[in-house]
C-alpha positions as CSV (number, residue, x, y, z in Angstrom):
1,M,-25.5,-10.9,7.1
2,T,-28.3,-10.6,4.5
3,N,-30.5,-13.7,4.2
4,E,-29.9,-15.9,1.2
5,K,-33.6,-15.8,0.3
6,E,-33.4,-12.0,-0.3
7,Y,-31.2,-12.6,-3.4
8,K,-32.5,-13.8,-6.7
9,L,-29.2,-14.7,-8.4
10,L,-26.3,-14.1,-6.1
11,Y,-26.2,-17.6,-4.6
12,K,-26.7,-19.2,-8.0
13,V,-23.4,-18.0,-9.2
14,N,-20.6,-20.0,-7.6
15,S,-18.0,-19.6,-10.4
16,P,-17.5,-17.6,-13.6
17,L,-19.0,-20.6,-15.5
18,D,-22.4,-19.9,-13.8
19,L,-22.0,-16.2,-14.7
20,R,-21.6,-17.0,-18.4
21,S,-25.1,-18.6,-18.6
22,L,-26.8,-15.3,-17.6
23,D,-28.2,-12.9,-20.2
24,L,-27.7,-9.1,-20.0
25,P,-30.8,-8.3,-17.8
26,D,-29.8,-11.0,-15.3
27,L,-26.2,-9.8,-15.3
28,K,-27.4,-6.4,-14.3
29,V,-29.5,-7.9,-11.5
30,Y,-26.6,-10.0,-10.4
31,S,-24.3,-7.0,-10.3
32,S,-26.7,-5.1,-8.1
33,E,-26.9,-8.1,-5.7
34,L,-23.1,-8.5,-5.7
35,R,-22.7,-4.9,-4.7
36,E,-25.3,-5.2,-2.0
37,Y,-23.6,-8.3,-0.7
38,L,-20.3,-6.5,-0.6
39,I,-21.8,-3.7,1.4
40,D,-23.4,-6.2,3.8
41,V,-20.2,-8.1,4.5
42,V,-17.7,-5.3,4.6
43,S,-19.9,-3.3,6.9
44,Q,-19.4,-6.1,9.4
45,T,-15.8,-7.1,8.8
46,G,-14.2,-3.8,7.6
47,G,-11.7,-3.8,4.8
48,H,-11.0,-2.1,1.5
49,F,-14.4,-1.0,0.2
50,G,-14.7,1.9,-2.3
51,S,-12.5,0.5,-5.0
52,G,-14.4,-2.8,-5.1
53,L,-17.8,-1.0,-5.3
54,G,-16.7,0.9,-8.3
55,A,-15.4,-2.2,-10.1
56,V,-18.5,-4.5,-9.9
57,E,-19.7,-4.1,-13.5
58,L,-16.2,-4.3,-14.8
59,T,-15.5,-7.5,-12.9
60,V,-18.7,-9.2,-14.0
61,A,-18.2,-8.3,-17.6
62,L,-14.6,-9.6,-17.6
63,H,-15.6,-13.0,-16.2
64,K,-18.6,-13.1,-18.6
65,V,-16.6,-12.6,-21.7
66,F,-13.2,-14.2,-20.9
67,D,-12.7,-17.9,-20.3
68,T,-11.2,-17.6,-16.8
69,P,-9.1,-19.2,-15.4
70,N,-7.8,-20.3,-18.8
71,D,-7.8,-16.7,-19.9
72,K,-5.8,-14.7,-17.4
73,I,-6.9,-11.6,-15.5
74,I,-4.2,-9.8,-13.7
75,W,-5.3,-7.2,-11.2
76,D,-3.4,-4.2,-10.1
77,V,-3.8,-3.0,-6.5
78,G,-5.5,-6.1,-5.3
79,H,-8.0,-4.3,-3.0
80,Q,-10.3,-3.6,-6.0
81,A,-10.7,-7.3,-6.5
82,Y,-13.3,-8.1,-3.7
83,P,-16.0,-8.7,-6.4
84,H,-13.5,-11.0,-8.2
85,K,-13.2,-13.0,-5.0
86,I,-17.0,-13.3,-4.7
87,I,-17.4,-14.5,-8.3
88,T,-14.6,-17.0,-8.1
89,G,-15.9,-19.2,-5.3
90,R,-15.0,-17.2,-2.2
91,R,-18.3,-15.7,-1.5
92,E,-18.9,-17.7,1.7
93,K,-15.4,-16.9,3.0
94,L,-15.7,-13.1,2.4
95,N,-16.6,-12.6,6.0
96,T,-13.2,-13.9,7.0
97,I,-11.3,-11.5,4.9
98,R,-8.1,-10.0,6.4
99,Q,-8.6,-12.1,9.6
100,L,-6.2,-14.6,11.0
101,G,-6.7,-17.8,9.1
102,G,-9.2,-16.1,6.7
103,I,-8.8,-15.1,3.0
104,S,-6.4,-12.3,2.0
105,G,-7.6,-8.8,1.3
106,F,-5.4,-8.9,-1.8
107,L,-4.7,-11.3,-4.7
108,K,-2.9,-14.4,-3.6
109,R,-1.8,-17.2,-6.0
110,N,-2.1,-20.0,-3.4
111,E,-5.7,-18.9,-2.5
112,S,-7.3,-19.4,-5.9
113,E,-6.4,-20.5,-9.4
114,Y,-8.2,-17.3,-10.5
115,D,-5.6,-15.2,-8.7
116,V,-3.1,-15.3,-11.5
117,F,-0.6,-12.9,-10.0
118,G,-0.2,-11.7,-6.4
119,A,-0.8,-8.0,-5.9
120,G,-0.6,-5.8,-2.9
121,H,1.6,-2.9,-4.2
122,A,0.6,-0.9,-7.3
123,S,1.7,-0.5,-10.9
124,T,2.7,-4.2,-11.4
125,S,-0.1,-5.6,-13.5
126,I,1.1,-4.7,-17.0
127,S,4.6,-6.0,-16.4
128,A,3.3,-9.3,-15.0
129,A,0.6,-9.6,-17.7
130,L,3.3,-9.1,-20.4
131,G,5.4,-11.8,-18.9
132,I,2.4,-14.2,-18.8
133,A,1.5,-13.3,-22.4
134,E,5.0,-14.1,-23.6
135,G,5.0,-17.2,-21.5
136,L,1.8,-18.5,-23.2
137,K,3.3,-17.6,-26.6
138,L,6.4,-19.6,-25.9
139,K,4.2,-22.6,-25.0
140,N,2.0,-22.1,-28.1
141,I,-1.1,-21.5,-26.0
142,N,-3.6,-18.9,-27.3
143,N,-5.4,-17.9,-24.1
144,K,-6.1,-14.2,-23.6
145,V,-4.3,-12.1,-21.0
146,V,-6.0,-9.0,-19.5
147,A,-4.4,-6.5,-17.1
148,V,-6.7,-4.4,-15.0
149,I,-5.0,-1.2,-13.8
150,G,-6.3,1.9,-12.0
151,D,-7.0,3.4,-8.6
152,G,-3.9,5.6,-8.9
153,S,-1.6,2.9,-10.4
154,M,-1.0,4.9,-13.6
155,T,1.1,7.3,-11.6
156,G,3.8,4.6,-11.2
157,G,6.7,4.7,-13.6
158,M,6.9,0.9,-13.9
159,V,3.6,1.1,-15.9
160,Y,5.3,3.1,-18.7
161,E,8.3,0.8,-18.7
162,A,6.0,-2.1,-19.2
163,M,3.9,-0.4,-21.8
164,N,7.0,0.6,-23.8
165,N,8.1,-3.0,-23.8
166,C,4.6,-4.2,-24.9
167,G,4.8,-1.9,-27.9
168,V,8.2,-3.2,-28.8
169,L,7.2,-6.9,-28.5
170,K,3.8,-6.4,-30.0
171,S,2.4,-8.9,-27.5
172,N,-1.2,-10.0,-27.5
173,L,-2.3,-8.2,-24.4
174,I,-5.4,-6.3,-23.3
175,V,-5.0,-3.5,-20.7
176,V,-8.2,-2.2,-19.0
177,L,-7.5,1.2,-17.5
178,N,-10.1,1.5,-14.7
179,D,-9.9,5.3,-14.3
180,N,-11.8,6.3,-11.1
181,L,-9.8,9.5,-10.6
182,M,-8.7,8.3,-7.2
183,S,-6.0,6.3,-5.4
184,I,-6.2,6.5,-1.7
185,S,-5.6,10.2,-1.6
186,K,-6.6,12.4,-4.5
187,N,-5.1,11.1,-7.8
188,V,-2.2,13.1,-9.2
189,W,-2.3,11.5,-12.7
190,Q,-2.0,14.5,-15.0
191,F,-3.4,12.8,-18.1
192,S,-6.7,12.0,-16.3
193,K,-6.9,15.5,-15.0
194,Y,-6.4,17.0,-18.5
195,F,-9.0,14.7,-20.0
196,T,-11.6,15.3,-17.3
197,E,-11.2,19.1,-17.5
198,M,-11.7,19.1,-21.3
199,I,-14.7,16.8,-21.5
200,S,-16.4,18.5,-18.6
201,Q,-16.2,22.0,-20.2
202,P,-19.7,23.4,-20.6
203,E,-18.8,24.7,-24.0
204,Y,-17.9,21.3,-25.2
205,N,-21.1,19.7,-24.1
206,K,-23.2,22.7,-25.3
207,I,-21.8,22.3,-28.8
208,K,-22.4,18.6,-28.8
209,S,-26.0,19.0,-27.6
210,A,-26.6,21.8,-30.2
211,I,-25.4,19.6,-33.1
212,W,-27.6,16.7,-31.9
213,N,-30.7,18.9,-31.5
214,F,-30.2,20.7,-34.8
215,T,-29.6,17.6,-36.9
216,G,-32.7,16.0,-35.5
217,K,-34.8,18.4,-37.5
218,F,-33.6,16.9,-40.8
219,E,-35.5,13.7,-41.6
220,N,-33.2,12.6,-44.5
221,F,-29.8,13.9,-43.6
222,G,-29.9,14.0,-39.9
223,D,-28.4,10.6,-39.3
224,R,-25.6,11.2,-41.8
225,I,-24.7,14.6,-40.2
226,R,-24.7,13.0,-36.8
227,R,-22.3,10.2,-38.0
228,M,-20.0,12.9,-39.4
229,A,-20.2,14.8,-36.1
230,A,-19.4,11.6,-34.2
231,R,-16.3,11.1,-36.3
232,L,-15.3,14.7,-35.7
233,E,-15.8,14.2,-32.0
234,S,-13.7,11.0,-32.1
235,G,-10.9,13.0,-33.8
236,I,-11.1,15.6,-31.1
237,K,-11.0,13.0,-28.4
238,S,-7.9,11.4,-30.0
239,I,-6.2,14.8,-29.3
240,I,-7.5,15.6,-25.9
241,T,-7.5,12.2,-24.3
242,P,-4.5,10.0,-23.3
243,G,-5.3,7.8,-26.3
244,M,-2.7,9.5,-28.5
245,M,0.0,8.8,-25.9
246,F,-1.0,5.1,-25.6
247,E,-1.1,4.7,-29.4
248,A,2.4,6.2,-29.5
249,L,3.5,3.4,-27.1
250,G,2.1,0.8,-29.6
251,F,-1.4,0.2,-28.2
252,R,-4.7,0.3,-30.0
253,Y,-6.8,2.6,-27.9
254,F,-10.5,2.2,-27.2
255,G,-12.4,4.6,-25.1
256,P,-13.2,6.4,-23.0
257,L,-16.2,4.3,-22.0
258,N,-18.6,4.4,-19.0
259,G,-17.4,1.5,-16.9
260,H,-20.9,0.9,-15.3
261,Y,-22.6,0.2,-18.6
262,M,-22.6,-3.6,-18.6
263,G,-23.8,-4.0,-22.2
264,K,-21.1,-1.7,-23.6
265,L,-18.4,-3.4,-21.6
266,I,-19.4,-6.9,-22.8
267,K,-19.6,-5.6,-26.4
268,I,-16.1,-4.0,-26.3
269,F,-14.5,-7.0,-24.5
270,S,-16.1,-9.4,-27.0
271,Y,-14.7,-7.4,-29.8
272,V,-11.2,-6.8,-28.7
273,K,-10.5,-10.4,-27.5
274,N,-10.3,-11.4,-31.2
275,L,-7.8,-8.8,-32.0
276,S,-4.0,-9.2,-31.8
277,G,-1.3,-6.9,-30.4
278,P,-1.4,-4.6,-27.4
279,I,-4.8,-3.1,-26.7
280,L,-5.9,-0.5,-24.1
281,I,-9.5,0.0,-23.1
282,H,-10.0,3.2,-21.1
283,I,-13.1,3.1,-18.9
284,F,-14.4,5.6,-16.3
285,T,-15.9,4.3,-13.0
286,Q,-17.0,5.9,-9.8
287,K,-15.2,4.8,-6.7
288,G,-17.8,3.9,-4.1
289,K,-20.5,3.4,-6.7
290,G,-23.9,2.4,-5.5
291,Y,-23.4,3.4,-1.8
292,K,-24.1,7.0,-1.1
293,P,-21.9,7.4,2.0
294,A,-18.9,6.1,0.0
295,E,-19.8,8.3,-3.0
296,E,-19.8,11.3,-0.8
297,D,-16.7,10.5,1.3
298,S,-13.5,12.3,0.4
299,Q,-11.6,9.0,0.2
300,K,-14.7,7.1,-1.1
301,L,-14.4,4.9,2.0
302,H,-11.3,3.4,0.5
303,G,-10.5,1.3,3.6
304,I,-12.8,1.2,6.6
305,T,-13.5,-0.6,9.9
306,P,-17.0,-2.1,10.6
307,F,-19.7,0.5,10.1
308,D,-23.5,1.0,10.1
309,K,-24.8,-0.1,6.7
310,I,-27.6,2.4,6.7
311,T,-25.7,5.5,7.7
312,G,-22.2,4.6,6.7
313,K,-20.9,5.7,10.1
314,I,-18.2,3.7,11.7
315,Y,-19.3,2.0,14.9
316,A,-18.2,3.8,18.0
317,E,-15.0,2.4,19.4
318,P,-13.4,2.9,22.8
319,I,-11.4,6.2,22.7
320,K,-7.9,5.4,21.5
321,K,-4.7,7.2,22.1
322,E,-3.3,9.3,19.3
323,S,-1.5,7.3,16.6
324,Y,2.2,7.6,15.9
325,T,1.2,8.7,12.4
326,S,-0.8,11.7,13.6
327,F,1.8,12.6,16.3
328,F,4.5,12.6,13.6
329,G,2.4,14.9,11.3
330,K,1.8,17.4,14.1
331,T,5.4,17.4,15.2
332,L,6.7,18.0,11.7
333,V,4.4,21.0,11.5
334,Q,6.0,22.4,14.7
335,I,9.5,21.9,13.3
336,A,8.6,23.3,9.9
337,K,7.3,26.5,11.5
338,E,10.8,27.1,12.9
339,N,12.7,25.8,9.9
340,T,11.6,27.1,6.6
341,K,13.9,24.8,4.7
342,V,11.8,21.8,5.7
343,V,9.5,20.3,3.0
344,A,7.4,17.1,3.0
345,I,7.1,14.5,0.3
346,T,4.8,11.5,0.1
347,A,3.8,8.9,-2.5
348,A,0.0,9.1,-2.8
349,M,-0.4,8.6,1.0
350,S,-0.8,12.1,2.5
351,E,-3.4,11.0,5.1
352,G,-1.9,7.6,5.6
353,T,1.5,9.1,6.6
354,G,0.0,12.0,8.6
355,L,1.3,14.6,6.1
356,N,-2.3,15.9,5.4
357,I,-1.7,18.0,8.5
358,F,1.5,19.4,7.0
359,Q,-0.3,19.9,3.6
360,K,-3.0,22.1,5.1
361,E,-0.4,24.2,7.0
362,F,2.2,24.5,4.3
363,P,0.7,23.6,0.9
364,E,3.5,25.2,-1.0
365,R,6.1,23.0,0.8
366,F,4.2,19.8,0.3
367,Y,4.7,17.3,-2.6
368,D,2.6,14.3,-3.5
369,V,4.5,12.4,-6.2
370,G,1.8,9.8,-6.8
371,I,2.5,6.1,-6.5
372,A,6.1,6.7,-7.6
373,E,8.4,6.0,-4.7
374,P,11.7,5.8,-6.8
375,H,11.0,9.2,-8.3
376,G,10.0,10.6,-4.9
377,V,13.3,9.6,-3.4
378,T,15.5,11.0,-6.2
379,F,13.3,14.1,-6.4
380,A,14.1,14.6,-2.7
381,G,17.8,14.2,-3.5
382,G,17.6,17.0,-6.0
383,L,15.9,19.3,-3.4
384,A,18.7,18.4,-0.9
385,T,21.4,19.6,-3.3
386,E,19.8,23.1,-3.1
387,G,19.9,23.2,0.7
388,I,16.3,22.1,1.2
389,I,15.6,19.5,3.9
390,P,13.1,17.0,2.5
391,V,11.2,14.8,4.9
392,V,10.1,11.8,2.9
393,A,7.3,9.9,4.6
394,I,6.6,6.5,3.0
395,Y,5.3,3.3,4.4
396,S,8.1,0.9,5.2
397,T,6.8,-1.7,2.7
398,F,6.6,0.9,-0.1
399,L,10.0,2.4,0.5
400,Q,11.4,-1.0,-0.6
401,R,10.5,0.0,-4.1
402,A,13.1,2.8,-4.1
403,F,16.0,0.7,-2.7
404,D,18.3,1.5,-5.6
405,Q,17.5,5.2,-5.4
406,I,18.3,5.3,-1.7
407,I,21.7,3.8,-2.4
408,H,22.7,5.4,-5.6
409,D,21.1,8.8,-5.5
410,I,21.0,9.6,-1.7
411,C,23.5,7.6,0.3
412,L,26.3,7.5,-2.2
413,Q,26.2,11.3,-2.3
414,N,25.6,11.6,1.4
415,L,22.6,13.9,0.9
416,H,20.6,15.2,3.8
417,I,17.2,13.4,3.5
418,V,15.0,12.4,6.4
419,F,13.2,9.2,5.7
420,V,10.2,8.6,7.9
421,L,9.0,5.0,7.7
422,D,5.4,4.6,8.9
423,R,4.0,1.1,9.4
424,G,7.4,-0.3,10.5
425,G,7.0,-3.9,11.7
426,L,3.8,-6.0,11.5
427,V,0.8,-4.0,10.3
428,G,-2.0,-6.5,10.8
429,A,-4.9,-7.3,8.4
430,D,-3.1,-6.1,5.2
431,G,-0.7,-9.0,5.6
432,P,2.6,-9.9,4.0
433,T,2.5,-7.4,1.1
434,H,2.3,-4.5,3.7
435,H,4.2,-5.7,6.7
436,G,7.3,-3.5,7.2
437,T,9.6,-6.3,8.3
438,F,12.7,-5.8,6.2
439,D,13.6,-2.1,6.5
440,L,16.1,-2.4,9.3
441,S,17.9,-5.1,7.2
442,Y,17.9,-3.4,3.8
443,L,18.8,0.1,5.2
444,R,21.5,-1.1,7.6
445,L,23.7,-2.4,4.9
446,I,23.9,1.0,3.1
447,P,26.9,3.2,4.0
448,N,26.2,6.7,5.4
449,M,22.7,5.7,6.6
450,V,21.6,6.4,10.1
451,I,18.6,4.4,11.5
452,M,16.6,5.4,14.6
453,L,13.7,3.8,16.3
454,P,11.8,5.6,19.0
455,K,10.5,3.8,22.1
456,D,7.6,6.2,22.5
457,E,6.2,9.4,21.1
458,N,8.4,11.7,23.1
459,E,11.4,10.0,21.7
460,L,9.9,10.2,18.2
461,K,9.6,14.0,18.7
462,D,13.2,14.4,19.6
463,M,14.4,12.0,16.9
464,L,12.6,13.9,14.2
465,F,14.1,17.2,15.5
466,T,17.5,15.5,15.6
467,A,17.2,14.1,12.0
468,V,16.2,17.5,10.6
469,N,19.1,19.2,12.4
470,S,21.8,16.7,11.4
471,N,23.5,15.9,8.1
472,G,23.3,13.0,5.7
473,P,20.6,10.4,5.2
474,I,18.6,9.5,8.3
475,A,15.7,7.1,8.7
476,I,13.2,7.1,11.5
477,R,11.0,4.0,11.8
478,Y,7.8,3.6,13.9
479,P,4.9,1.2,14.1
480,R,1.3,1.2,13.0
481,A,0.0,1.8,16.6
482,S,-1.2,4.2,19.1
483,V,1.4,6.2,21.1
484,L,2.1,5.0,24.6
485,G,0.6,8.0,26.3
486,V,3.8,9.3,27.9
487,T,4.1,13.0,28.7
488,A,5.9,14.7,25.8
489,S,8.2,17.5,26.7
490,E,7.4,20.9,25.3
491,E,11.0,21.5,24.2
492,F,12.9,19.6,21.5
493,N,16.0,17.8,22.6
494,K,18.7,16.7,20.2
495,I,19.8,13.2,20.7
496,E,23.5,12.2,20.2
497,I,23.7,10.1,17.1
498,G,24.4,6.5,18.0
499,K,23.8,6.9,21.7
500,A,21.8,4.3,23.6
501,E,20.3,4.6,27.1
502,I,20.0,2.2,30.0
503,I,16.3,2.3,31.1
504,S,16.5,-0.2,34.0
505,E,19.5,-1.9,35.5
506,G,19.8,-5.6,36.2
507,K,22.4,-8.3,36.9
508,D,21.4,-11.6,35.2
509,V,20.7,-10.9,31.6
510,A,20.8,-7.9,29.3
511,L,17.8,-7.1,27.0
512,L,18.9,-4.9,24.1
513,A,15.7,-3.6,22.5
514,V,14.7,-1.1,19.7
515,G,11.3,0.5,19.0
516,T,8.2,-1.4,20.0
517,M,10.3,-4.1,21.8
518,V,11.4,-1.7,24.5
519,N,8.0,-1.5,26.1
520,Y,7.5,-5.3,25.8
521,S,10.9,-5.8,27.4
522,L,10.0,-3.6,30.4
523,K,6.8,-5.6,30.9
524,A,8.8,-8.8,30.6
525,K,11.3,-7.6,33.2
526,E,8.5,-7.2,35.8
527,I,7.3,-10.8,35.2
528,L,10.8,-12.3,35.2
529,G,11.7,-10.3,38.3
530,K,9.0,-12.3,40.2
531,Q,11.0,-15.4,39.2
532,N,14.2,-14.0,40.5
533,I,15.5,-13.2,37.0
534,D,16.9,-9.6,37.0
535,C,17.0,-8.1,33.5
536,E,18.8,-5.0,32.5
537,I,16.9,-3.1,29.8
538,I,18.7,-1.0,27.2
539,N,16.9,1.2,24.7
540,M,19.5,1.0,21.9
541,R,17.6,3.7,19.9
542,F,20.0,3.3,16.9
543,V,20.3,0.3,14.6
544,K,23.0,2.2,12.8
545,P,25.4,3.4,14.1
546,L,25.4,1.0,17.1
547,D,26.5,2.4,20.4
548,T,29.7,0.4,20.6
549,E,30.6,1.8,24.1
550,M,27.3,0.4,25.4
551,L,28.0,-2.9,23.7
552,D,31.4,-3.1,25.2
553,Y,29.9,-2.4,28.6
554,I,27.3,-5.1,28.1
555,A,29.9,-7.6,26.9
556,T,31.9,-7.2,30.1
557,K,28.9,-7.3,32.5
558,F,26.7,-10.1,31.1
559,D,27.4,-13.6,29.9
560,K,24.0,-13.7,28.2
561,V,22.6,-11.0,26.0
562,V,19.2,-10.9,24.2
563,T,18.5,-8.6,21.2
564,L,14.9,-7.7,20.4
565,E,13.4,-6.2,17.2
566,E,10.2,-6.2,15.2
567,N,12.1,-7.0,12.0
568,S,13.4,-10.0,10.1
569,I,15.9,-11.9,12.1
570,I,18.2,-11.9,9.1
571,G,20.4,-8.9,8.7
572,G,18.7,-6.6,11.2
573,F,19.6,-5.1,14.6
574,G,20.5,-8.4,16.3
575,S,22.7,-9.3,13.4
576,G,24.6,-6.0,13.8
577,V,25.2,-6.8,17.5
578,V,26.4,-10.3,16.7
579,E,28.7,-8.9,14.1
580,Y,30.2,-6.5,16.5
581,F,30.7,-9.1,19.2
582,S,32.4,-11.3,16.7
583,E,34.7,-8.6,15.5
584,K,35.8,-7.8,19.1
585,G,36.3,-11.5,19.9
586,Y,33.6,-11.5,22.7
587,S,32.3,-15.0,23.7
588,N,29.0,-13.9,25.1
589,K,26.0,-16.0,24.3
590,I,23.5,-14.0,22.3
591,L,19.8,-14.7,21.7
592,R,18.2,-12.8,18.8
593,V,14.5,-12.3,19.1
594,G,12.8,-11.0,16.0
595,L,10.7,-12.2,13.0
596,P,11.4,-15.5,11.4
597,D,12.7,-16.0,7.9
598,K,9.3,-16.2,6.2
599,F,6.5,-14.0,5.0
600,I,4.1,-13.4,7.9
601,E,0.3,-13.8,7.1
602,H,-2.4,-11.4,8.0
603,G,-4.2,-11.1,11.4
604,T,-4.4,-8.4,14.1
605,I,-1.1,-7.1,15.3
606,N,-1.6,-8.5,18.8
607,E,-2.5,-11.9,17.3
608,L,0.7,-11.9,15.2
609,H,2.9,-10.8,18.0
610,K,1.6,-13.6,20.3
611,L,1.8,-16.2,17.5
612,L,5.5,-15.2,16.8
613,K,6.3,-14.9,20.5
614,I,7.6,-11.3,20.3
615,D,5.0,-10.0,22.8
616,T,5.6,-9.8,26.6
617,E,4.7,-13.4,27.3
618,G,6.7,-14.6,24.3
619,I,9.8,-12.7,25.5
620,V,9.4,-14.1,29.0
621,E,9.3,-17.6,27.7
622,R,12.3,-17.1,25.4
623,V,14.4,-15.5,28.1
624,Q,13.5,-18.3,30.5
625,N,14.6,-21.0,28.0
626,F,17.7,-19.0,27.1
627,L,18.9,-18.9,30.7
628,K,18.1,-22.6,31.0
629,N,20.3,-23.3,27.8
630,K,17.2,-24.5,25.9
631,N,17.9,-22.2,22.9
């Protein structure tokens, strides 16, 4: 960690109130030091990085001008708010970020009064800010409300629903569009692309420079001509920037501005905070600003593990096995080579889902819809009606955002869509906004849906092949983890839908497991076997439809049954087994092992598994207590 003595101002600012006592030159110094501190800490802890580097001046200017926390700043995509955390009293805790017991990597209301609205997913800030603005209005409180949106969030349809409502209500609300041309993968916001192409045209800038140079030759009339030219330029910008669209939605548009010019930001914020009605300030920032390795990285070092501060290179780690994400991407390419009807769809997460591999191989069959999961799902439905086979790869937590579309547009019409849910189960440091702990529950209740969980990479390979070559909506869910390292067969094998398998026979208790819990169960069997407890391990494979023949067999052989899943205990796999046993009138005792009915905090996956007793040792303890009638 950088020594405190190396900083002139950083340690003198412990709250936004301290920040407001600084003049412009000192604010620039402080911003530079804040950025340096952010580099120092995140290089040691890892975390979201590039977005925060680009938002330093913006964050400082906001807290300088607005009376936070009385004035409300609502951040979209909370990972750009690391500078906000530093300014608002959490500087000394930044080295605990995303660690068990440490501060969150996102916005969290119970962490600070300055975190006005929790944010882990994207495109939520304007809706929340509008609600806050109207709430203050109803209470006759005249504090300001600012929504900061960017980093790809403008690709989400919820933004435009909120902006339309802002225009209708004419609420007192300021929206700052932090346009850094990026999300995690390359931004697909068409308005930004259009504007950037126009302003960057050499002809545009040559004309502007020529006018300025020419008018400088006239002592008396030069300034007047320049003012006229500036008004003309402003008129042109109103046509070629998104400003016209925002104004049509009822916003007063200001911009575009350089988001790294502190003086201009303070000036515009000071001006607009006295205006009424919906206002949008459009600024451009550079993701990864001030750290060359981040500026030059394709993803601007969006999220990163600990790295060498000087070189920007990630510290060497022990060689890990391939991830499920990468294995899926490669397998889909294999399948797509044989089946030309297969296309791939993702929501701004081509690398995060492994589809960057598919994109390089089949660019014409790859679709990135932006941070617009509902649209992506219904778009896939349209493709399916034409006989195309869409493979929709979205993180489990983000697919929640398209729940209605899955029901209404896909399952109701029984369309053949393959949903691939990456990050199923607990995901670690990103915490409760990103844990995929509800998918088995929310998908299981939908008619026509098939849900599969592979126990290892070889089974993932066969499940993907099965899903592509079946009919109707099918979901495959796997964890954020490395593959187990089993030998994958060269040939694809189609799995019978709804068919489980007995992996290891036993006589005392049956362990019915899905996904990650299969491997844990096998390890638990070894330990329990040394205590003369003989477990039968069944890889159920399917949460829906359940293998009822297997369940009938289990019901007749074992008095006690344990179900195991890395999903909420409510409504998931175990609930399905209990429901079936109840319908059949079976009286077996059933222990459901899964995740408790609460939001799980952040920590490493191993730490969380141990804490929640769903790892090998936890399963051993639970089975022991169950057999002793302690549950």
